[in-house]
C-alpha positions as CSV (number, residue, x, y, z in Angstrom):
1,X,4.2,-24.6,-25.8
2,X,5.0,-20.5,-26.9
3,X,7.2,-18.9,-24.7
4,X,4.3,-16.3,-23.7
5,X,2.1,-19.4,-22.6
6,X,4.6,-20.6,-20.4
7,X,5.3,-16.5,-19.3
8,X,1.2,-16.4,-18.3
9,X,1.7,-20.0,-16.3
10,X,4.7,-18.8,-14.8
11,X,2.9,-15.6,-13.7
12,X,-0.3,-17.1,-12.6
13,X,1.4,-19.6,-9.8
14,X,3.0,-16.6,-8.5
15,X,-0.5,-15.0,-8.2
16,X,-1.3,-18.5,-6.6
17,X,1.5,-18.2,-4.2
18,X,1.0,-14.6,-2.9
19,X,-2.4,-15.5,-2.5
20,X,-1.6,-18.3,-0.7
21,X,0.1,-16.5,1.1
22,X,-2.8,-14.4,3.2
23,X,-3.7,-17.7,4.3
24,X,0.3,-17.5,6.0
25,X,-0.8,-14.2,7.9
26,X,-3.9,-15.8,8.8
27,X,-1.8,-18.7,10.8
28,X,1.3,-16.8,11.7
29,X,-1.0,-14.2,13.4
30,X,-2.6,-17.1,15.6
31,X,1.2,-17.3,17.3
32,X,2.7,-14.3,16.6
33,X,1.7,-10.4,16.7
34,X,2.2,-8.7,13.8
35,X,5.6,-7.0,14.2
36,X,7.3,-9.5,15.4
37,X,5.9,-11.4,12.1
38,X,6.0,-8.5,9.9
39,X,10.2,-9.1,11.3
40,X,10.8,-12.6,10.4
41,X,9.0,-12.8,7.2
42,X,11.1,-9.6,5.5
43,X,14.6,-10.2,7.0
44,X,13.9,-14.3,5.3
45,X,12.2,-12.3,2.1
46,X,15.5,-10.1,2.1
47,X,17.3,-13.2,1.7
48,X,15.5,-15.0,-0.4
49,X,16.2,-13.0,-2.7
50,X,20.2,-12.5,-2.6
51,X,20.4,-15.8,-4.3
52,X,18.6,-14.1,-7.6
53,X,20.8,-11.1,-7.5
54,X,23.7,-13.4,-7.8
55,X,22.4,-14.8,-11.1
56,X,21.4,-11.3,-12.4
57,X,24.9,-10.1,-11.1
58,X,26.4,-12.7,-13.1
59,X,24.0,-12.6,-16.2
60,X,24.8,-8.9,-16.6
61,X,28.5,-8.9,-15.9
62,X,28.0,-6.8,-13.6
63,X,31.9,-6.0,-11.5
64,X,32.3,-5.2,-8.0
65,X,32.5,-1.6,-8.8
66,X,28.9,-1.8,-10.8
67,X,27.4,-4.0,-8.1
68,X,27.9,-1.2,-4.9
69,X,27.1,1.7,-7.4
70,X,24.5,-0.4,-7.9
71,X,23.3,-0.7,-3.6
72,X,24.6,2.7,-2.9
73,X,21.6,4.0,-5.9
74,X,18.6,2.3,-4.0
75,X,19.4,3.6,-0.1
76,X,17.4,6.2,0.0
77,X,14.5,5.5,-2.3
78,X,14.5,1.9,0.0
79,X,14.4,4.1,3.2
80,X,11.5,5.4,2.1
81,X,9.3,2.4,-0.1
82,X,10.8,-0.2,2.6
83,X,8.8,2.3,5.8
84,X,5.6,2.3,3.1
85,X,6.1,-1.6,3.2
86,X,6.5,-1.3,6.8
87,X,3.1,1.1,7.4
88,X,1.0,-1.3,4.6
89,X,2.4,-4.1,5.9
90,X,1.5,-3.6,9.5
91,X,-1.7,-2.5,9.6
92,X,-2.9,-5.8,7.0
93,X,-0.9,-7.8,9.5
94,X,-3.0,-6.6,12.5
95,X,-6.1,-6.3,9.7
96,X,-5.9,-10.1,9.1
97,X,-6.3,-11.1,12.9
98,X,-9.7,-9.3,12.7
99,X,-10.9,-10.8,10.3
100,X,-11.0,-13.3,6.5
101,X,-7.9,-14.2,4.8
102,X,-10.2,-13.9,1.7
103,X,-11.9,-11.3,2.9
104,X,-8.2,-9.6,3.1
105,X,-6.9,-11.1,-0.3
106,X,-10.2,-9.0,-1.8
107,X,-10.3,-5.7,0.8
108,X,-6.1,-5.2,-0.3
109,X,-6.6,-6.1,-4.4
110,X,-8.3,-2.8,-4.1
111,X,-4.9,-0.9,-4.5
112,X,-5.2,-2.5,-8.5
113,X,-8.0,0.0,-8.6
114,X,-6.5,2.9,-5.8
115,X,-3.2,3.3,-8.1
116,X,-3.8,4.4,-11.0
117,X,-6.4,6.8,-9.4
118,X,-4.3,7.6,-6.9
119,X,-1.7,8.6,-10.1
120,X,-3.7,11.8,-10.8
121,X,-1.3,12.9,-8.0
122,X,1.8,12.2,-10.1
123,X,0.3,13.5,-13.1
124,X,-0.7,10.3,-14.9
125,X,-4.1,10.1,-16.4
126,X,-6.9,8.2,-15.5
127,X,-8.4,6.0,-17.6
128,X,-11.7,5.8,-17.8
129,X,-11.8,1.6,-17.4
130,X,-10.7,3.0,-13.8
131,X,-14.0,4.5,-13.0
132,X,-15.6,1.8,-14.2
133,X,-14.4,-0.2,-12.1
134,X,-14.5,1.5,-9.3
135,X,-18.0,1.8,-9.8
136,X,-18.1,-2.0,-9.7
137,X,-15.7,-2.7,-6.5
138,X,-17.3,0.1,-3.6
139,X,-20.4,-1.5,-4.1
140,X,-18.6,-5.1,-3.7
141,X,-17.1,-3.9,-0.7
142,X,-19.6,-2.9,0.4
143,X,-21.6,-5.9,0.2
144,X,-18.7,-7.6,1.5
145,X,-17.6,-5.8,4.4
146,X,-20.5,-4.3,5.8
147,X,-22.1,-6.0,9.5
148,X,-24.8,-3.5,9.8
149,X,-23.3,-1.1,12.0
150,X,-20.1,-0.2,10.3
151,X,-17.0,-2.6,8.4
152,X,-15.4,-4.9,10.9
153,X,-12.3,-3.5,12.2
154,X,-10.2,-6.3,10.4
155,X,-12.0,-5.1,6.8
156,X,-11.3,-1.4,7.8
157,X,-7.2,-1.6,8.6
158,X,-7.2,-3.9,5.5
159,X,-8.6,-1.6,3.4
160,X,-6.4,1.5,5.3
161,X,-3.8,-0.5,4.2
162,X,-4.7,-0.9,0.7
163,X,-4.0,3.2,-0.1
164,X,-0.6,3.2,1.9
165,X,0.0,0.0,-0.7
166,X,-1.3,2.1,-3.4
167,X,1.3,4.9,-2.6
168,X,3.7,1.8,-1.9
169,X,3.6,1.4,-5.6
170,X,3.1,4.6,-6.8
171,X,6.6,5.3,-5.3
172,X,8.5,1.8,-6.7
173,X,6.7,2.9,-10.2
174,X,8.7,6.2,-9.6
175,X,11.9,4.5,-8.5
176,X,11.7,0.6,-10.3
177,X,13.0,1.9,-14.1
178,X,16.3,4.1,-13.4
179,X,17.4,1.7,-10.0
180,X,18.0,-2.2,-9.9
181,X,14.6,-3.5,-8.6
182,X,15.9,-6.6,-7.3
183,X,17.9,-3.8,-5.1
184,X,15.6,-1.7,-4.4
185,X,13.5,-5.0,-3.0
186,X,16.1,-6.7,-0.5
187,X,16.4,-2.9,0.7
188,X,12.7,-2.1,1.1
189,X,12.9,-5.9,2.7
190,X,15.4,-4.7,5.3
191,X,13.9,-1.6,6.6
192,X,10.7,-2.5,6.8
193,X,12.6,-5.8,9.3
194,X,14.6,-3.4,10.8
195,X,11.3,-1.5,11.4
196,X,9.3,-4.2,13.0
197,X,12.6,-5.7,14.7
198,X,12.0,-1.9,16.8
199,X,8.3,-1.8,16.8
200,X,7.2,-5.3,18.4
201,X,8.4,-4.5,21.8
202,X,6.2,-0.7,21.6
203,X,3.4,-3.0,20.9
204,X,3.2,-6.4,21.3
205,X,3.2,-8.0,25.1
206,X,5.8,-10.8,24.3
207,X,7.3,-9.5,20.9
208,X,9.3,-12.6,19.1
209,X,7.9,-15.2,21.8
210,X,6.4,-18.3,19.8
211,X,8.1,-17.8,17.2
212,X,8.5,-22.1,16.5
213,X,4.9,-22.4,16.5
214,X,4.7,-20.2,13.4
215,X,7.2,-21.2,11.6
216,X,6.0,-22.5,8.6
217,X,4.4,-20.1,8.1
218,X,6.6,-17.4,8.5
219,X,8.9,-19.9,6.4
220,X,6.6,-19.5,3.6
221,X,5.7,-15.7,3.9
222,X,9.5,-15.1,3.7
223,X,10.8,-17.6,1.4
224,X,8.3,-18.9,-1.0
225,X,6.0,-15.8,-1.5
226,X,9.2,-13.4,-1.3
227,X,12.1,-16.1,-3.2
228,X,10.0,-18.1,-5.2
229,X,7.4,-15.9,-6.1
230,X,8.8,-13.1,-7.1
231,X,11.8,-15.3,-9.2
232,X,8.4,-16.9,-11.4
233,X,6.8,-13.6,-11.6
234,X,10.9,-12.0,-13.0
235,X,11.2,-14.8,-15.5
236,X,7.3,-14.7,-16.1
237,X,7.3,-11.1,-17.6
238,X,10.0,-11.7,-19.7
239,X,7.4,-12.4,-22.5
240,X,4.5,-10.9,-21.0
241,X,2.3,-7.6,-21.5
242,X,2.4,-5.6,-18.8
243,X,-1.2,-5.6,-18.7
244,X,-1.7,-9.1,-19.3
245,X,0.6,-9.9,-17.1
246,X,-1.9,-7.3,-14.4
247,X,-4.6,-9.3,-15.1
248,X,-3.3,-12.6,-14.1
249,X,-1.5,-10.8,-11.3
250,X,-5.0,-9.6,-10.1
251,X,-6.0,-13.3,-9.4
252,X,-3.7,-12.9,-5.8
253,X,-7.3,-12.3,-4.2
254,X,-9.0,-15.0,-5.7
255,X,-6.1,-17.5,-4.7
256,X,-6.3,-16.1,-0.8
257,X,-10.0,-16.8,-0.7
258,X,-9.3,-20.4,-2.4
259,X,-6.9,-20.3,-0.2
260,X,-9.3,-19.8,2.9
261,X,-11.8,-21.9,1.9
262,X,-9.4,-25.0,1.7
263,X,-7.2,-24.5,4.8
264,X,-8.9,-22.7,6.8
265,X,-12.5,-23.2,6.8
266,X,-13.4,-20.1,5.8
267,X,-16.5,-18.9,3.8
268,X,-18.7,-16.9,2.4
269,X,-22.1,-15.7,2.5
270,X,-24.3,-14.9,-0.6
271,X,-24.1,-11.4,0.2
272,X,-20.1,-12.1,0.7
273,X,-19.8,-14.3,-2.7
274,X,-21.1,-11.3,-5.0
275,X,-19.3,-8.5,-3.0
276,X,-16.4,-10.5,-4.1
277,X,-17.3,-11.0,-7.5
278,X,-18.2,-7.7,-7.9
279,X,-14.4,-6.4,-6.4
280,X,-13.0,-8.8,-9.0
281,X,-14.8,-7.5,-11.3
282,X,-13.7,-4.0,-10.3
283,X,-10.0,-5.0,-10.1
284,X,-9.7,-7.0,-13.8
285,X,-12.3,-3.8,-15.6
286,X,-9.2,-1.4,-14.0
287,X,-6.5,-3.5,-15.9
288,X,-7.8,-2.4,-19.2
289,X,-5.2,-1.2,-21.2
290,X,-5.5,1.7,-22.4
291,X,-5.0,2.6,-26.4
292,X,-1.5,4.1,-25.5
293,X,-1.0,1.7,-23.7
294,X,-1.6,-0.7,-25.5
295,X,1.3,1.0,-28.0
296,X,3.4,1.3,-25.7
297,X,4.0,-1.9,-24.6
298,X,3.6,-3.1,-28.7
299,X,6.8,-0.8,-29.2
300,X,8.5,-2.0,-26.1
301,X,7.8,-5.9,-27.1
302,X,9.3,-4.9,-30.9
303,X,12.2,-3.4,-28.4
304,X,12.7,-6.1,-26.7
305,X,11.9,-4.3,-23.4
306,X,11.1,-5.9,-20.5
307,X,8.6,-4.4,-18.0
308,X,10.1,-4.4,-14.2
309,X,8.8,-6.5,-12.0
310,X,7.1,-4.6,-8.5
311,X,8.8,-6.0,-5.4
312,X,6.2,-7.8,-3.8
313,X,3.5,-7.0,-2.1
314,X,1.1,-6.1,-3.5
315,X,2.4,-7.6,-7.3
316,X,1.7,-5.8,-9.9
317,X,3.5,-2.8,-11.7
318,X,2.6,0.6,-12.0
319,X,0.2,0.9,-15.1
320,X,0.6,5.1,-16.0
321,X,-2.5,6.0,-18.0
């Protein structure tokens, strides 16, 4: 098996883990409040990345002074990105209380179409395939979420959350190229966890009560989704082109729907299936690399450069036009 094939399989496993995290979130929503779940998940997520960080520091030969400087560099970006992570997580987790794991996965996945579109605000060009992706995804969203009188509350919150994830990805994309992405990830998880800890008593009647009933869901979302999933992404991206990695990671939405069907008994109507298919097509089309991207990928490949992973969630790297 070639190194590239192994990388693709690792990324596919990562997409499956992150897709199944929507099932964990849905189960967690039945036991604890949104902020409680987010706080516990992100504290565990930060802790889960520390062994990976230790390994990478040893591999790169960083001494204590270099490690301290790397931590200092991520403080301010971590605060900003962590606040966006908290906002996106809160909207998504509250939304998933009122919708299915499958719907939440597909609606959240729209950030992959939104990122290159919103990138225009930062001077990035929007490739033509992005507009084609939008033309497919928007009617798909309508078919999947429209109830006859409007979009459901849960789907609407996840859609707003996808907008927040869009700016989260843009912010990470600007910071990750110059900073240690693992430390940046740890920083954002800690910030999000602290903000959720403060929000829980404000928005929940019984904050941090009932966590024993959600331990499995919290452990999967915090340890497996973050520790295992992010490690798979870091290793998998070493021999995969960014555009191919983006397409593989886009399957996260499909795995979320499959997980909802297998573990939660969720079912999509014929209309919902058509909507999901159109959205998936739009998401995948939007990941097709432009000529300039292919040239950059070839140059990076020849130079032995590895594209920086983007802290989960969401999953794919910022794509410049």
